[in-house]
C-alpha positions in Angstrom: -190.5 27.3 -25.5 -190.3 30.9 -24.5 -193.6 33.0 -25.0 -192.9 36.5 -25.5 -196.4 37.7 -25.2 -197.1 35.8 -22.3 -194.3 37.2 -20.3 -195.1 40.8 -21.3 -198.6 40.3 -20.3 -197.1 39.3 -16.6 -194.1 41.7 -16.3 -195.7 44.9 -18.1 -199.3 44.4 -16.7 -198.8 43.1 -13.1 -195.2 43.1 -11.7 -191.4 43.2 -12.7 -188.7 43.6 -10.1 -186.9 45.6 -12.6 -189.6 48.2 -13.2 -189.6 51.7 -11.7 -192.7 53.7 -12.1 -192.8 57.5 -12.0 -195.7 60.1 -12.8 -194.8 60.6 -16.5 -193.4 57.0 -17.3 -191.9 53.7 -16.4 -188.2 53.0 -16.4 -186.0 49.7 -16.3 -182.8 48.9 -14.3 -181.8 45.9 -15.8 -178.3 46.3 -17.3 -179.1 44.5 -20.6 -181.7 46.8 -21.5 -180.8 49.0 -24.6 -182.9 52.2 -23.9 -183.5 52.2 -20.1 -187.5 52.5 -20.8 -190.0 49.8 -19.6 -191.7 49.4 -23.1 -192.6 46.1 -25.2 -189.6 46.6 -27.8 -186.8 47.3 -25.2 -187.5 44.8 -22.6 -184.7 42.2 -22.6 -187.0 39.6 -20.8 -190.0 39.6 -23.4 -188.1 39.7 -26.4 -186.3 36.3 -27.7 -184.2 38.3 -30.6 -182.3 41.1 -28.5 -179.0 42.6 -28.6 -177.3 45.9 -26.5 -174.2 47.6 -25.9 -172.2 47.3 -22.8 -169.3 48.9 -21.6 -166.5 47.2 -18.9 -163.3 49.0 -18.1 -163.3 51.5 -21.3 -164.0 48.5 -23.6 -167.1 48.5 -25.7 -168.8 44.9 -26.2 -172.2 44.0 -28.2 -174.4 41.8 -26.4 -176.7 39.2 -28.6 -179.1 37.0 -26.9 -179.6 33.5 -28.5 -182.8 32.0 -27.2 -181.5 28.4 -27.6 -179.4 29.1 -24.7 -182.5 30.0 -22.4 -182.2 27.2 -20.4 -178.6 28.4 -19.1 -179.1 32.3 -18.2 -175.2 32.4 -17.7 -174.6 31.3 -21.5 -177.5 33.0 -23.1 -175.9 36.2 -24.2 -172.9 36.0 -27.0 -170.1 38.7 -26.0 -168.4 40.7 -29.4 -165.5 43.2 -28.8 -166.2 46.2 -30.2 -163.2 48.5 -32.0 -161.9 51.4 -30.2 -162.5 53.5 -33.5 -165.9 54.6 -33.5 -166.6 54.3 -37.5 -165.2 50.5 -37.3 -167.3 50.0 -34.1 -170.7 51.2 -36.4 -169.4 48.8 -39.3 -169.5 46.0 -36.9 -172.6 46.4 -35.7 -174.1 46.8 -39.0 -172.4 43.4 -39.6 -173.1 41.3 -37.0 -177.0 42.8 -37.0 -177.6 42.5 -40.6 -181.1 41.0 -40.7 -182.4 42.5 -37.5 -185.1 44.9 -36.6 -184.0 48.5 -37.6 -185.1 49.5 -34.1 -182.4 47.3 -32.5 -179.8 48.4 -34.8 -180.4 51.9 -34.5 -180.6 51.8 -30.5 -177.5 50.0 -30.2 -175.5 52.6 -32.7 -177.1 55.2 -30.4 -175.7 53.3 -27.2 -172.2 53.4 -28.5 -172.1 57.1 -29.6 -173.3 57.7 -26.0 -170.7 55.4 -24.2 -167.9 57.3 -26.3 -168.7 60.6 -25.5 -168.5 59.8 -21.8 -165.4 57.8 -22.1 -163.9 60.7 -23.9 -164.9 63.0 -21.1 -163.3 61.0 -18.3 -160.1 60.8 -20.0 -160.2 64.7 -20.3 -161.0 64.8 -16.4 -158.0 62.5 -15.4 -155.5 64.8 -17.4 -156.7 68.0 -15.1 -155.2 68.6 -11.9 -158.3 68.6 -9.7 -158.2 68.5 -5.8 -158.6 65.0 -4.8 -162.0 64.7 -2.5 -161.3 62.3 0.5 -164.0 61.3 2.8 -163.9 62.1 6.6 -164.5 59.3 9.1 -165.8 60.6 11.8 -166.1 57.4 13.8 -162.5 56.9 13.2 -161.4 60.1 14.2 -163.5 59.9 17.3 -162.0 56.8 18.4 -158.4 57.9 17.9 -159.4 61.1 19.9 -160.2 59.0 22.9 -157.5 56.7 22.7 -154.9 59.7 22.9 -157.1 61.3 25.5 -156.4 58.0 27.7 -153.0 57.6 26.8 -152.2 61.4 27.8 -153.9 60.6 31.4 -152.0 57.5 32.0 -148.7 59.4 31.1 -149.3 62.1 33.6 -150.4 59.1 36.2 -147.2 57.6 35.3 -145.1 60.5 35.6 -146.8 61.5 39.1 -146.1 58.1 40.6 -142.7 58.2 39.4 -142.3 62.1 40.9 -143.6 60.5 44.3 -141.1 57.6 44.2 -138.3 59.8 43.6 -139.1 62.2 46.5 -139.8 59.1 49.0 -136.2 57.8 47.8 -134.5 61.3 48.6 -136.5 61.6 51.9 -135.0 58.3 52.8 -138.6 56.8 53.7 -137.5 53.6 52.7 -134.4 53.6 54.5 -130.6 54.2 53.2 -130.5 51.7 50.5 -134.3 49.9 49.6 -133.8 46.3 48.7 -136.1 46.4 45.6 -134.6 49.6 43.7 -131.9 49.1 41.1 -128.6 51.3 40.9 -130.1 52.8 37.7 -132.7 54.5 39.5 -130.4 55.7 42.1 -128.0 56.9 39.2 -130.9 58.8 37.4 -131.7 61.0 40.7 -128.1 61.9 41.3 -127.7 63.0 37.6 -130.9 65.1 37.9 -130.0 66.5 40.9 -126.3 67.2 39.6 -127.8 68.8 36.6 -130.2 70.9 38.7 -127.0 72.4 40.7 -125.2 73.3 37.5 -128.2 75.2 36.1 -128.2 77.3 39.4 -124.4 77.9 39.4 -124.6 78.8 35.8 -127.4 81.2 36.6 -125.4 82.7 39.5 -122.4 83.5 37.4 -124.4 84.9 34.5 -125.7 87.5 37.3 -122.3 88.0 38.7 -120.8 88.9 35.3 -123.9 91.0 34.5 -122.7 92.9 37.8 -119.1 93.2 37.3 -120.1 94.8 33.8 -122.4 97.4 35.2 -119.5 98.3 37.8 -117.1 98.6 34.9 -119.6 100.7 33.0 -119.7 103.2 36.0 -116.1 103.1 36.7 -115.5 104.2 33.0 -118.0 107.1 33.2 -116.3 108.4 36.5 -112.9 108.4 34.8 -114.0 110.2 31.5 -115.5 112.9 33.9 -112.6 113.5 36.3 -110.4 113.5 33.0 -112.8 116.4 31.6 -112.5 118.4 34.7 -108.7 118.2 34.7 -108.6 119.3 31.2 -110.9 122.3 31.8 -113.5 121.4 29.9 -116.7 123.2 29.3 -120.3 122.3 28.6 -121.7 124.5 25.8 -125.5 124.7 25.2 -127.1 124.8 21.9 -130.0 127.6 22.9 -130.5 130.8 20.7 -129.4 134.1 21.2 -132.6 135.3 22.7 -132.8 132.9 25.0 -128.9 133.6 26.1 -129.7 137.2 26.7 -132.7 136.2 28.7 -130.6 133.8 30.9 -127.7 136.6 31.3 -130.4 139.1 32.7 -131.5 136.7 35.5 -127.7 136.1 36.4 -127.2 139.7 36.7 -130.5 140.0 39.0 -129.2 137.0 41.2 -125.5 138.8 41.7 -127.1 142.3 42.5 -129.5 140.5 45.0 -126.2 138.7 46.3 -124.3 142.0 46.7 -127.1 143.8 48.3 -127.5 141.0 51.2 -123.9 141.3 51.9 -123.9 145.1 52.0 -126.7 145.0 54.5 -124.8 142.5 56.6 -121.8 144.3 56.8 -123.5 147.3 57.8 -125.4 145.7 60.5 -121.9 144.0 62.0 -120.5 147.6 62.3 -123.5 148.8 64.0 -123.3 146.1 66.6 -119.6 146.4 67.4 -120.1 150.2 68.1 -123.0 149.6 70.4 -121.3 146.8 72.3 -118.4 147.5 75.1 -115.7 145.2 75.1 -116.0 144.8 78.9 -119.9 143.4 78.2 -118.7 141.0 75.6 -118.3 137.5 76.4 -115.4 135.4 75.5 -115.8 135.0 71.6 -116.3 131.7 70.3 -115.5 131.0 66.7 -118.1 128.6 64.4 -116.3 127.4 61.8 -118.3 125.7 58.8 -121.5 127.9 59.0 -122.6 131.0 57.9 -123.8 133.5 59.9 -127.4 134.6 59.9 -128.7 137.4 58.2 -129.9 140.3 60.3 -133.6 141.6 59.8 -132.6 144.7 57.9 -134.3 146.4 55.2 -133.0 145.1 51.8 -131.7 147.2 49.0 -134.2 148.3 46.3 -133.0 145.6 43.1 -131.2 147.9 40.7 -133.1 148.4 37.2 -132.6 146.0 34.2 -130.5 147.9 31.8 -131.6 147.4 28.3 -129.0 145.0 26.8 -128.9 144.0 23.0 -129.3 140.2 22.8 -125.9 138.7 22.6 -125.3 135.7 20.3 -123.1 133.0 20.9 -122.3 129.8 23.2 -123.5 129.8 26.8 -121.0 129.6 29.3 -122.1 128.9 32.8 -120.0 130.3 35.5 -120.0 129.3 39.0 -119.0 132.0 41.7 -117.8 130.9 45.1 -117.5 133.6 47.9 -115.4 132.7 51.1 -117.0 133.8 54.2 -114.7 134.8 57.0 -115.4 133.9 60.7 -116.4 136.8 62.3 -117.3 136.9 66.3 -120.7 136.5 67.3 -122.5 139.2 69.1 -125.4 139.6 71.4 -127.7 141.0 68.9 -126.3 138.3 66.3 -127.3 135.6 69.0 -130.5 137.3 69.6 -131.4 137.0 65.8 -129.7 133.1 65.8 
């Protein structure tokens, strides 16, 4: 026969494997404890008349201890399924524990309330779309990274060996036709060489086409310029009127300088002809395509600029060509040459 007082004197004061001691109070880790506290009333080992509520896969069960089966601990607890309806579950507890102490009935109902609340909360959490947390297995990741690194090194080694063998076959290091080489190997080498030559030819053809296009563009530009010159086209600038006036003044100054230089040349030539006699003159030699050097004579003073009003309109560029007649060279001219 089981003695509850003897069991509690040993468990409560000496040693219990389910006891957890803290500074404030002691807790019990037994799965059948109705309150979770290590006390005389709530201890499932030191009470012959005991009941509790447990949950298994969302279903509530009422466990009642029958002391007559104490010799078989596996069959010592009677299991009664409770209704999913909260009020009906409480009615079942009242019915099954009709003549039990009020402490046990109250604690069983309190446990049903608590378990029902956290089951409802679990259902609500499942309905929400929250990110799923996945554990990181560092050891597995490290192992896979090591395998990948070894596989890459092996692949590089195989490629380097294959490249070296192909180069030896191309250089005929093993003769014209080695005995231990399949025809497929030779065929792959020939295909690679053909593909490389075709790529080179394609690149050369593309470069030739680009050169032809550039040549064609240059010819078209030259033809357009010739047609423009034949039609007598003129280039018109978009300068303002003030700028046109300044450019006209500069052109007039240049014309005055050119005219003064030509007059000085003609006067110098006349004087040299009068001074020189026809007997002393050597046979004249005409030089074509070269202009005569200007004698060192005093240049005529430049004309004063006339105050011209600024003309407005398009600017026209005019090119003046002067033909120089071939004049026989004199001694003074040769001395100044």
